[in-house]
C-alpha distance (Angstrom), angle and dihedral (degrees) to the residues before:
residue distance angle dihedral
M1 . . .
E2 3.82 . .
K3 3.78 126.5 .
S4 3.83 89.2 -92.5
S5 3.79 88.1 64.9
L6 3.79 89.4 58.9
N7 3.82 88.6 51.0
N8 3.80 90.4 52.5
Y9 3.81 90.1 55.5
N10 3.83 98.5 42.9
S11 3.79 136.4 29.8
F12 3.80 124.3 -139.9
N13 3.80 120.9 -118.5
K14 3.76 123.0 -137.8
N15 3.80 91.1 -84.7
G16 3.80 92.6 54.0
Q17 3.80 94.7 -108.0
I18 3.80 123.0 139.4
Q19 3.78 108.0 -97.4
S20 3.79 124.1 -156.8
P21 3.81 116.5 -127.4
R22 3.78 87.3 -117.7
T23 3.78 117.8 88.6
R24 3.78 106.5 -103.2
Q25 3.82 126.3 -140.2
T26 3.78 115.0 -151.9
T27 3.81 89.2 -146.6
I28 3.82 91.2 74.7
S29 3.77 92.4 63.4
F30 3.81 91.7 106.2
S31 3.77 114.8 -150.6
N32 3.80 122.9 -166.5
D33 3.82 90.0 -110.5
T34 3.78 92.1 54.3
L35 3.80 92.9 48.0
D36 3.79 92.2 46.8
Q37 3.78 89.5 51.5
Q38 3.79 89.8 50.5
S39 3.82 89.5 50.4
E40 3.80 91.0 52.9
H41 3.82 91.1 53.5
S42 3.80 99.6 36.5
N43 3.79 90.4 141.5
R44 3.76 89.6 71.8
E45 3.77 97.8 93.4
N46 3.81 97.6 -169.6
N47 3.78 93.9 55.2
T48 3.83 90.7 46.0
D49 3.80 91.1 51.3
N50 3.79 91.5 50.3
L51 3.79 91.5 49.2
L52 3.81 93.2 49.2
G53 3.78 91.7 45.9
G54 3.79 91.7 50.1
A55 3.81 91.8 48.1
H56 3.77 90.5 52.9
Q57 3.80 90.1 51.6
V58 3.80 91.6 52.2
S59 3.81 89.8 47.9
E60 3.80 91.2 53.5
D61 3.79 90.7 48.8
V62 3.79 90.0 51.9
N63 3.78 90.4 49.7
E64 3.80 91.6 53.7
F65 3.78 90.2 46.2
I66 3.82 90.6 53.1
G67 3.79 89.8 52.6
V68 3.78 92.9 50.2
I69 3.79 98.8 48.7
S70 3.81 92.2 40.3
A71 3.78 88.0 62.0
I72 3.82 93.1 57.9
D73 3.78 108.2 109.3
D74 3.78 98.7 -167.9
K75 3.79 104.5 60.8
S76 3.79 92.2 174.9
S77 3.81 92.0 67.1
G78 3.81 90.1 75.8
L79 3.79 130.3 -145.0
P80 3.78 134.5 -85.9
E81 3.78 115.9 -112.8
I82 3.80 112.3 -51.0
P83 3.83 114.3 -106.7
D84 3.79 119.2 -108.0
F85 3.78 94.1 -113.8
V86 3.83 90.2 70.4
K87 3.78 90.0 63.7
S88 3.79 90.5 41.5
F89 3.79 90.3 52.8
S90 3.81 91.8 53.7
E91 3.79 89.6 48.9
I92 3.79 91.5 49.6
I93 3.80 91.0 55.7
E94 3.81 93.0 45.1
S95 3.80 90.7 49.5
K96 3.78 92.1 47.2
I97 3.81 90.3 53.9
K98 3.81 90.4 50.6
R99 3.78 91.2 51.2
Y100 3.79 91.7 49.8
N101 3.80 91.4 48.5
S102 3.79 92.8 48.3
N103 3.79 100.1 46.5
G104 3.80 102.1 19.5
R105 3.79 92.0 -132.2
F106 3.79 97.0 144.3
G107 3.76 107.3 123.5
K108 3.79 93.5 21.4
I109 3.83 102.6 88.2
E110 3.77 112.3 39.4
E111 3.81 95.8 -161.2
D112 3.80 92.3 54.3
D113 3.78 92.3 46.7
L114 3.80 94.0 49.3
F115 3.80 91.2 49.8
F116 3.80 91.4 48.2
M117 3.80 93.4 49.7
E118 3.79 91.4 47.7
S119 3.81 89.8 48.2
V120 3.81 91.3 52.2
R121 3.80 91.4 50.7
R122 3.81 89.0 47.6
I123 3.79 95.2 50.4
S124 3.79 88.1 48.2
K125 3.80 89.6 56.8
L126 3.82 90.6 44.3
T127 3.82 91.3 51.9
N128 3.79 91.8 49.1
V129 3.82 92.2 48.9
L130 3.78 93.8 46.5
S131 3.80 91.1 49.1
E132 3.80 88.4 62.6
F133 3.82 86.6 66.8
S134 3.81 93.0 48.1
S135 3.82 90.3 129.1
D136 3.79 87.6 67.1
T137 3.82 106.4 86.5
N138 3.80 90.1 -163.6
I139 3.79 91.2 74.3
N140 3.84 98.5 45.5
S141 3.79 93.2 96.1
S142 3.82 93.1 50.0
L143 3.82 92.0 43.7
D144 3.79 90.2 52.2
Q145 3.80 90.6 51.1
T146 3.79 95.1 50.0
S147 3.82 92.0 43.2
V148 3.81 92.5 52.3
A149 3.80 91.9 45.9
L150 3.80 89.9 49.1
Q151 3.79 92.5 48.7
H152 3.80 92.0 49.3
A153 3.80 89.8 48.8
M154 3.80 91.0 51.1
V155 3.81 92.1 50.2
F156 3.79 89.4 49.8
L157 3.81 93.6 47.6
E158 3.78 91.2 45.7
E159 3.79 90.5 57.2
E160 3.79 92.3 44.6
F161 3.81 89.4 49.4
R162 3.79 90.5 52.4
A163 3.81 92.6 45.6
L164 3.80 92.4 50.8
L165 3.79 91.9 48.9
E166 3.79 92.9 49.2
D167 3.81 99.1 36.1
S168 3.82 106.2 122.5
R169 3.80 89.9 -158.1
N170 3.78 88.9 65.4
D171 3.80 97.7 35.6
Q172 3.80 105.6 54.4
S173 3.77 89.7 -179.4
S174 3.79 89.0 77.8
D175 3.78 85.6 77.5
P176 3.81 106.8 78.7
Q177 3.79 90.1 -151.1
N178 3.80 90.5 59.7
F179 3.77 94.8 39.8
H180 3.79 92.7 48.1
K181 3.79 92.1 74.0
F182 3.78 89.2 61.5
S183 3.78 94.8 52.9
S184 3.79 107.8 28.5
F185 3.74 103.9 137.9
N186 3.75 127.2 -179.4
S187 3.78 108.2 -106.9
K188 3.76 94.6 -160.7
N189 3.75 97.4 170.1
Q190 3.76 101.6 152.6
Q191 3.78 115.3 113.0
E192 3.78 110.4 -106.9
H193 3.76 88.4 -160.3
S194 3.76 134.8 9.1
D195 3.79 90.1 -118.9
R196 3.80 94.5 54.4
C197 3.77 134.9 68.3
S198 3.78 118.4 -128.7
I199 3.79 115.0 -84.6
Q200 3.81 123.7 -146.7
R201 3.78 110.4 -131.9
E202 3.77 135.2 -148.8
P203 3.80 120.4 -63.2
D204 3.78 121.2 -101.3
S205 3.75 115.0 -102.9
G206 3.79 114.4 -89.3
D207 3.77 134.2 165.4
S208 3.79 100.3 -107.7
D209 3.81 89.4 179.7
D210 3.83 87.3 77.1
Y211 3.80 92.0 68.7
P212 2.96 121.7 123.0
A213 3.80 91.9 22.7
Y214 3.80 102.6 -150.2
S215 3.77 116.9 153.9
P216 3.83 118.5 -116.3
E217 3.81 88.9 -111.4
A218 3.81 91.5 54.0
L219 3.80 91.4 48.7
T220 3.79 90.4 51.2
K221 3.83 91.6 51.9
L222 3.79 91.9 46.4
R223 3.79 91.0 51.4
E224 3.81 92.3 47.6
I225 3.79 93.3 49.7
A226 3.81 93.2 46.0
T227 3.79 91.5 49.3
T228 3.82 91.7 48.0
M229 3.80 95.0 48.0
I230 3.79 94.8 45.7
S231 3.80 93.9 46.2
A232 3.81 88.6 50.6
G233 3.79 91.7 55.2
Y234 3.80 96.4 -101.9
E235 3.80 95.7 116.6
T236 3.82 93.9 128.4
E237 3.81 93.7 53.9
C238 3.80 92.6 45.5
C239 3.81 93.9 48.7
Q240 3.78 93.5 45.5
V241 3.80 92.2 53.9
Y242 3.79 91.5 46.8
Y243 3.81 94.2 46.9
L244 3.81 95.5 48.2
S245 3.81 93.8 43.9
R246 3.80 95.2 50.2
R247 3.80 94.0 41.5
N248 3.80 90.6 52.2
A249 3.80 91.2 44.9
I250 3.81 90.8 56.2
R251 3.79 92.1 47.6
N252 3.79 91.8 48.6
Q253 3.79 92.1 51.7
M254 3.76 92.2 52.9
M255 3.78 93.1 46.3
K256 3.80 91.9 49.9
L257 3.78 89.7 51.0
E258 3.84 90.3 46.7
R259 3.76 90.6 -126.5
E260 3.76 102.6 117.8
V261 3.80 112.2 118.6
I262 3.79 109.6 -150.3
L263 3.78 104.2 177.9
N264 3.75 131.8 132.2
M265 3.78 122.1 -136.9
D266 3.80 94.9 -103.6
D267 3.81 90.9 54.4
V268 3.79 91.8 51.7
V269 3.80 95.6 46.1
K270 3.82 92.4 50.5
M271 3.79 96.7 39.5
P272 3.85 118.9 116.4
W273 3.78 112.0 -111.4
E274 3.80 93.8 -117.2
V275 3.80 89.4 60.1
L276 3.79 96.4 37.8
E277 3.80 90.8 51.7
T278 3.81 89.6 60.1
E279 3.80 91.5 47.3
I280 3.80 90.5 50.2
S281 3.81 90.4 52.7
R282 3.81 89.9 52.3
W283 3.79 90.5 46.4
I284 3.82 91.9 51.0
N285 3.80 91.0 50.6
M286 3.78 89.3 48.7
V287 3.81 93.1 51.2
K288 3.80 90.6 48.7
T289 3.80 91.8 49.1
W290 3.79 92.0 49.7
S291 3.79 97.5 41.8
E292 3.81 97.3 42.9
I293 3.80 101.5 34.0
I294 3.79 118.2 8.4
F295 3.80 101.8 41.8
P296 3.83 94.9 47.0
G297 3.81 88.9 44.5
E298 3.80 92.8 50.8
K299 3.78 89.5 48.3
R300 3.81 91.7 52.8
L301 3.80 90.8 46.6
G302 3.81 92.3 50.8
E303 3.79 91.6 47.7
S304 3.80 89.8 52.5
V305 3.81 98.7 44.9
F306 3.81 96.9 40.0
S307 3.80 98.9 31.6
D308 3.82 91.7 136.4
Y309 3.81 94.1 47.9
P310 3.82 110.5 53.1
Q311 3.80 95.0 167.8
I312 3.79 92.8 51.9
R313 3.80 90.0 47.2
Q314 3.79 91.7 50.7
G315 3.78 92.7 49.7
L316 3.81 93.6 48.6
L317 3.80 94.8 47.1
S318 3.78 91.4 46.1
N319 3.80 91.5 52.9
I320 3.81 93.5 45.8
V321 3.78 92.0 48.1
R322 3.79 94.1 44.7
T323 3.80 91.4 54.9
V324 3.80 90.9 54.8
V325 3.78 98.3 37.9
I326 3.79 94.2 51.3
Q327 3.80 89.3 57.2
L328 3.79 89.9 51.1
L329 3.78 92.5 47.9
D330 3.79 92.9 49.4
F331 3.80 89.9 60.3
S332 3.80 91.4 44.4
E333 3.80 91.9 51.0
A334 3.79 92.0 49.6
T335 3.80 91.8 48.7
A336 3.80 91.2 51.5
M337 3.82 88.4 53.9
A338 3.82 93.7 52.1
K339 3.79 120.3 104.0
R340 3.79 110.5 -77.7
S341 3.78 124.3 -127.5
A342 3.79 136.7 162.6
E343 3.80 96.6 -103.6
K344 3.81 91.2 58.9
L345 3.81 95.0 63.6
F346 3.79 98.3 91.2
K347 3.80 95.0 46.6
Y348 3.79 89.8 48.8
L349 3.79 89.9 51.7
D350 3.81 89.7 49.4
M351 3.80 88.7 52.6
Y352 3.80 90.9 48.6
E353 3.81 91.3 52.0
A354 3.81 91.3 47.4
L355 3.81 91.3 52.9
Q356 3.79 91.5 46.0
N357 3.81 89.5 53.4
L358 3.80 89.6 48.3
I359 3.81 92.9 60.4
P360 3.84 97.4 67.7
A361 3.82 89.6 42.7
I362 3.81 91.0 61.1
S363 3.79 96.5 33.7
G364 3.77 125.0 105.3
E365 3.75 136.3 61.0
S366 3.80 94.7 -44.7
F367 3.77 97.2 64.8
S368 3.77 133.8 55.1
D369 3.76 124.1 -109.2
D370 3.80 88.8 -129.8
L371 3.79 91.7 62.4
M372 3.80 92.7 49.7
A373 3.78 88.9 48.0
E374 3.80 90.1 54.3
V375 3.81 91.2 51.6
S376 3.79 90.9 47.3
E377 3.81 91.4 50.3
A378 3.81 91.1 49.1
A379 3.80 89.7 51.4
D380 3.80 89.6 49.9
R381 3.80 91.1 53.3
I382 3.79 91.5 50.6
G383 3.81 87.9 46.6
E384 3.79 90.4 51.0
S385 3.81 89.5 53.3
A386 3.81 90.2 49.9
V387 3.80 91.7 50.7
S388 3.78 90.7 48.5
I389 3.80 91.9 50.4
F390 3.79 92.1 48.0
C391 3.79 92.7 48.4
D392 3.80 89.8 49.0
L393 3.80 86.2 69.1
E394 3.81 85.5 76.8
N395 3.79 90.1 63.2
S396 3.79 91.0 46.2
I397 3.81 90.5 55.8
K398 3.80 94.2 43.8
S399 3.79 93.4 48.2
D400 3.81 94.9 49.1
A401 3.81 97.9 99.7
A402 3.81 103.9 155.8
R403 3.81 114.5 -177.3
T404 3.78 96.4 -160.7
P405 3.82 120.1 71.5
V406 3.80 120.1 -128.5
P407 3.83 108.8 -99.3
G408 3.77 114.6 -102.4
G409 3.79 95.5 7.8
A410 3.81 90.6 -82.0
V411 3.79 125.9 163.8
H412 3.79 107.8 -67.6
P413 3.83 117.9 -118.7
L414 3.81 88.7 -125.0
T415 3.81 89.7 59.0
R416 3.79 91.7 50.7
Y417 3.78 92.5 46.9
V418 3.80 96.5 47.4
M419 3.80 95.6 43.8
N420 3.80 94.5 46.2
Y421 3.78 88.9 46.9
L422 3.81 91.1 50.8
K423 3.79 92.0 44.2
Y424 3.78 93.6 55.9
A425 3.79 93.0 37.2
C426 3.80 89.2 56.1
E427 3.79 89.2 56.5
Y428 3.80 81.2 71.6
K429 3.79 90.7 46.5
D430 3.80 96.0 130.5
T431 3.79 91.7 47.1
L432 3.80 93.2 46.3
E433 3.79 89.8 48.5
K434 3.80 88.0 56.0
V435 3.79 96.4 47.8
F436 3.81 94.3 43.8
T437 3.79 91.3 47.5
K438 3.79 90.6 48.1
Q439 3.78 92.5 49.4
T440 3.79 90.4 47.3
E441 3.78 89.2 54.6
L442 3.79 91.6 48.6
D443 3.78 94.1 46.6
K444 3.77 119.5 13.5
N445 3.78 89.4 -164.0
Y446 3.79 96.7 48.6
I447 3.78 96.0 97.5
N448 3.78 107.7 60.9
I449 3.79 111.7 -164.5
P450 3.80 106.2 -164.2
A451 3.77 122.0 -150.4
V452 3.78 98.3 -108.7
S453 3.77 121.4 -172.8
N454 3.79 110.7 -128.8
N455 3.77 93.7 -126.8
L456 3.77 104.5 -177.2
S457 3.82 96.0 147.3
T458 3.77 82.5 -81.4
Q459 3.77 96.3 -172.1
D460 3.79 84.1 103.8
L461 3.79 94.6 46.7
E462 3.76 116.4 88.6
R463 3.78 92.0 -142.1
E464 3.78 138.1 -3.1
S465 3.81 92.8 -114.0
E466 3.81 88.5 74.1
S467 3.80 89.4 72.7
P468 3.81 109.9 122.3
H469 3.79 90.9 -133.4
N470 3.79 99.9 65.9
L471 3.77 112.2 122.6
D472 3.79 92.3 -118.6
T473 3.82 88.2 72.2
V474 3.81 93.7 55.4
V475 3.78 116.1 93.1
H476 3.81 97.8 -145.2
T477 3.79 120.7 26.4
T478 3.80 94.0 -155.4
P479 3.82 120.0 149.7
F480 3.80 91.0 -99.9
A481 3.82 93.8 46.7
I482 3.79 90.1 50.1
Q483 3.80 89.8 51.7
V484 3.82 91.4 51.3
V485 3.80 90.4 49.9
T486 3.79 89.5 49.6
L487 3.80 91.0 53.5
M488 3.80 91.1 48.7
D489 3.78 90.6 51.5
L490 3.78 91.2 49.2
L491 3.79 91.0 48.9
D492 3.79 92.4 50.8
A493 3.78 91.7 48.2
N494 3.81 89.8 50.3
L495 3.81 92.1 48.3
G496 3.79 89.7 49.8
R497 3.80 89.5 57.1
K498 3.79 91.7 46.2
A499 3.83 90.6 50.2
N500 3.79 89.3 59.4
L501 3.80 88.7 63.1
Y502 3.82 87.7 74.2
K503 3.79 113.4 84.9
D504 3.80 92.7 -163.2
P505 3.84 109.4 80.2
S506 3.80 90.1 -153.5
L507 3.79 92.7 54.6
R508 3.80 89.2 45.7
N509 3.81 89.4 58.5
V510 3.81 92.1 45.1
F511 3.81 89.0 53.4
L512 3.80 92.6 50.2
M513 3.79 91.0 43.3
N514 3.82 92.1 50.7
N515 3.79 93.8 48.7
G516 3.80 94.1 41.0
R517 3.80 91.2 50.8
Y518 3.82 91.2 47.7
I519 3.81 91.1 51.7
L520 3.81 91.5 48.0
Q521 3.80 93.9 48.5
K522 3.80 92.0 48.9
V523 3.79 90.6 53.0
K524 3.81 93.4 45.6
G525 3.80 91.1 46.6
S526 3.80 94.0 55.5
N527 3.79 119.3 63.6
E528 3.79 90.2 -163.9
I529 3.79 97.8 55.1
R530 3.80 91.3 38.3
Q531 3.80 88.7 56.8
V532 3.79 87.7 56.3
M533 3.80 96.9 46.1
G534 3.81 99.0 34.9
D535 3.81 134.0 -148.8
T536 3.80 93.3 -79.6
W537 3.78 90.1 60.4
C538 3.83 90.3 49.6
R539 3.79 92.3 52.0
R540 3.77 93.0 49.1
R541 3.80 91.6 45.9
S542 3.82 88.7 52.4
T543 3.80 89.0 52.6
V544 3.80 91.4 52.7
V545 3.83 92.1 49.0
R546 3.83 90.0 50.9
M547 3.78 88.4 50.5
Y548 3.80 90.6 56.4
H549 3.79 87.5 49.5
K550 3.78 92.2 53.8
N551 3.78 91.3 45.7
Y552 3.79 90.0 53.5
Q553 3.80 92.4 50.5
R554 3.77 92.1 48.4
E555 3.82 93.8 47.9
T556 3.81 94.7 45.6
W557 3.76 111.6 29.3
N558 3.78 103.4 32.0
R559 3.82 87.7 79.1
V560 3.79 89.4 54.2
L561 3.78 93.5 48.7
Q562 3.79 90.8 49.8
C563 3.81 89.0 60.0
L564 3.80 88.9 55.5
N565 3.80 93.8 53.3
H566 3.82 111.6 127.2
D567 3.78 95.6 -151.0
G568 3.80 115.0 120.3
L569 3.81 95.8 6.4
L570 3.83 95.5 102.2
I571 3.80 121.9 47.3
N572 3.80 116.3 -178.4
G573 3.79 89.3 -20.2
K574 3.80 93.9 -52.4
A575 3.77 123.0 112.0
N576 3.78 121.5 -120.7
K577 3.81 93.0 -132.5
P578 3.82 98.4 -173.7
L579 3.80 90.9 52.1
L580 3.80 91.3 42.8
K581 3.79 92.2 52.4
E582 3.79 89.9 47.5
R583 3.81 90.5 52.3
F584 3.81 92.8 52.7
K585 3.79 90.9 47.0
I586 3.80 93.3 48.8
F587 3.81 91.6 47.9
T588 3.80 91.8 52.4
T589 3.80 92.5 47.4
I590 3.78 94.9 47.9
F591 3.80 94.2 44.0
E592 3.79 93.3 49.0
E593 3.79 90.4 48.8
I594 3.81 91.2 50.3
H595 3.78 92.3 46.7
R596 3.78 94.0 46.7
T597 3.79 91.0 50.1
Q598 3.79 102.7 37.5
S599 3.78 96.6 43.7
T600 3.82 84.4 71.4
W601 3.79 92.0 52.6
V602 3.78 118.2 98.2
V603 3.79 129.4 -129.4
S604 3.80 103.9 167.3
D605 3.80 96.7 177.0
E606 3.80 102.6 90.9
Q607 3.77 94.6 -153.8
L608 3.80 92.8 50.5
Q609 3.80 90.3 45.5
S610 3.79 90.3 52.6
E611 3.78 92.3 46.2
L612 3.80 91.2 52.3
R613 3.80 94.2 49.4
I614 3.79 92.5 46.5
S615 3.79 92.5 49.2
I616 3.82 91.9 48.0
S617 3.79 92.3 48.2
A618 3.81 90.9 46.5
V619 3.79 90.0 57.5
V620 3.81 103.5 34.6
I621 3.81 106.0 34.7
P622 3.85 98.8 55.9
A623 3.81 91.4 44.9
Y624 3.82 92.7 47.8
R625 3.82 93.5 44.3
S626 3.79 90.3 50.6
F627 3.82 91.9 47.0
V628 3.81 93.8 49.2
G629 3.78 93.1 43.1
R630 3.77 93.5 52.5
F631 3.79 102.3 39.4
K632 3.81 105.9 29.9
Q633 3.83 90.3 85.8
Y634 3.79 91.4 61.4
L635 3.76 92.8 60.9
D636 3.79 121.4 82.9
S637 3.76 110.1 -92.0
G638 3.76 125.5 -110.1
K639 3.77 122.8 15.1
Q640 3.78 94.5 2.8
A641 3.81 91.4 59.2
D642 3.82 91.6 48.4
K643 3.77 89.1 49.9
Y644 3.79 92.4 62.3
I645 3.81 100.8 27.7
K646 3.79 98.5 56.4
Y647 3.83 96.3 161.5
Q648 3.76 131.7 41.0
P649 3.83 118.3 -143.7
E650 3.81 89.0 -101.9
D651 3.81 89.9 55.0
I652 3.78 91.5 52.3
E653 3.80 91.2 49.7
S654 3.79 91.4 50.7
L655 3.80 92.2 49.0
I656 3.79 91.7 49.9
E657 3.80 87.6 57.2
G658 3.80 88.1 62.1
L659 3.80 95.7 58.0
F660 3.85 123.3 112.0
E661 3.81 95.2 20.0
G662 3.76 94.3 121.1
N663 3.84 91.9 -122.6
T664 3.79 132.1 95.4
T665 3.80 109.8 -109.9
S666 3.77 121.9 -158.2
M667 3.76 114.9 -116.2
G668 3.75 105.7 -115.1
R669 3.81 126.2 -170.8
R670 3.73 126.8 -141.5
K671 3.79 113.1 -136.1
T672 3.75 116.4 -132.3
């Protein structure tokens, strides 16, 4: 459009200025003095209404003016003198800012605020349009006025933006008492068992949608200010305020909750485990709070404030998240570098799970793939440490070469340690499956499955393939399941060597029976480890334990039963009294020796103890009762009979009930 087009739209007044088609009143040329006077008497409603109405009229005139000069194609042709309402419009905005600064009424009257925000956006457009005619010296004065007014408006909005973001009245989460309900995690740090490290449990339920707790009105104002500043070319200032405010808000929350971990890598690597364990628990709680509450909340806030600018929102959220995540990963990296030991496994697995849960929290369009890759790599390194610790259990079993047998054939401490370790490790079965599978993918040779002989005192097994640990008994031959089977094989081989420390074959079988039963009960008592080993393994383990039981009975009580053999005691219906007396004497001697010895042996499993006693009684008592009943009559009555028949069947049964208690029991005699 040429200059003539501008003339067609507007007429010139007598001073040569562009005149709007509307009839203009000189009284709406607002000076600073007039506006200040109006501010001092704001309670006068009529004057306020007139002022607001006049300001709206000027704003509409400016809008029309912007449309007209925007349509000019030849910007080099310049403009006639700028109309007075352009200056008035700049003064209106300047005066409005002064009023807001003096009485703090921004955000109190919605109509005023909406008009002000629209005016700022309009003067931004006016400044941009006028700058296209910057070669025209006639407009320099007007351009300077609009530019200054715009700059002052941006400074004001920047401060209001910051105040809204940091206003504790709008963000209830600044109160740690309010925020605590969103992040109250169980800190169950007591040891559930002496063989297991403390495990951090799931967080209590909390409404994470309440963070950050800005009111709908505050969110609307934040969105309006952000949109105005960005559209006016002040994107950098807007984003900087938002980034710093939200970053500081996150830091403050963590400090108020005493969950901020401020440790460098050297501190972590050198830290005693007792201290590091506490720091890990705090770190896990922090990751859960951020991944389940803060990150989703920050994402919702960004989507609300920068709804019209998705790329800006994505960049801001990515930067905020990266700042936090890098701090988390630094601690994780340092922990992975610390010296590894068996008791650290469960905390490492907790850390791995926390990092795995962090990935979906920071996934999506708002966050970079590089950041998620860094989290994933950190989780892999923690997982690698966990795998290494778990596999080190092999060396612990192999190196346990005690030279002294456990008194009484009781369950060996190594058995308790390994089985409790496996029991609690299998509570992390899904996690361990992931880390073992991942490590297998990274290094096909990482998991070394040694060829372990299934040494279960297999002289009583028909063939080695009957061992309950063969892989064909395991339901799923995953890398983790194979590792568990390997550890079981190593444990059995170690127990076989420890059994050979007992000179008494009977005690050797009691030792293997005790440990085998303990292993079986631990597997049956844990759904997780039973899922790994399978029902077939349990049945075959039960068979092996019963075999030890039979071996014990054969080694111990066959000698007793041989004394009660009837052969050779009656010849042509007459008793061989010397041989009969000798048999009774030998029985008493052998039984008392067995009782004296085996009452000190230990069978701590009550069911197994009962089964042993019942099986012994079922074999010995009927044979002894039959022997006494048949041959007592051939002995001389009275004291001579008591001399050879020291115990009645009831006495024997009572004494059997005292076996395997771990204490020496006096040999009593029931009087007939």
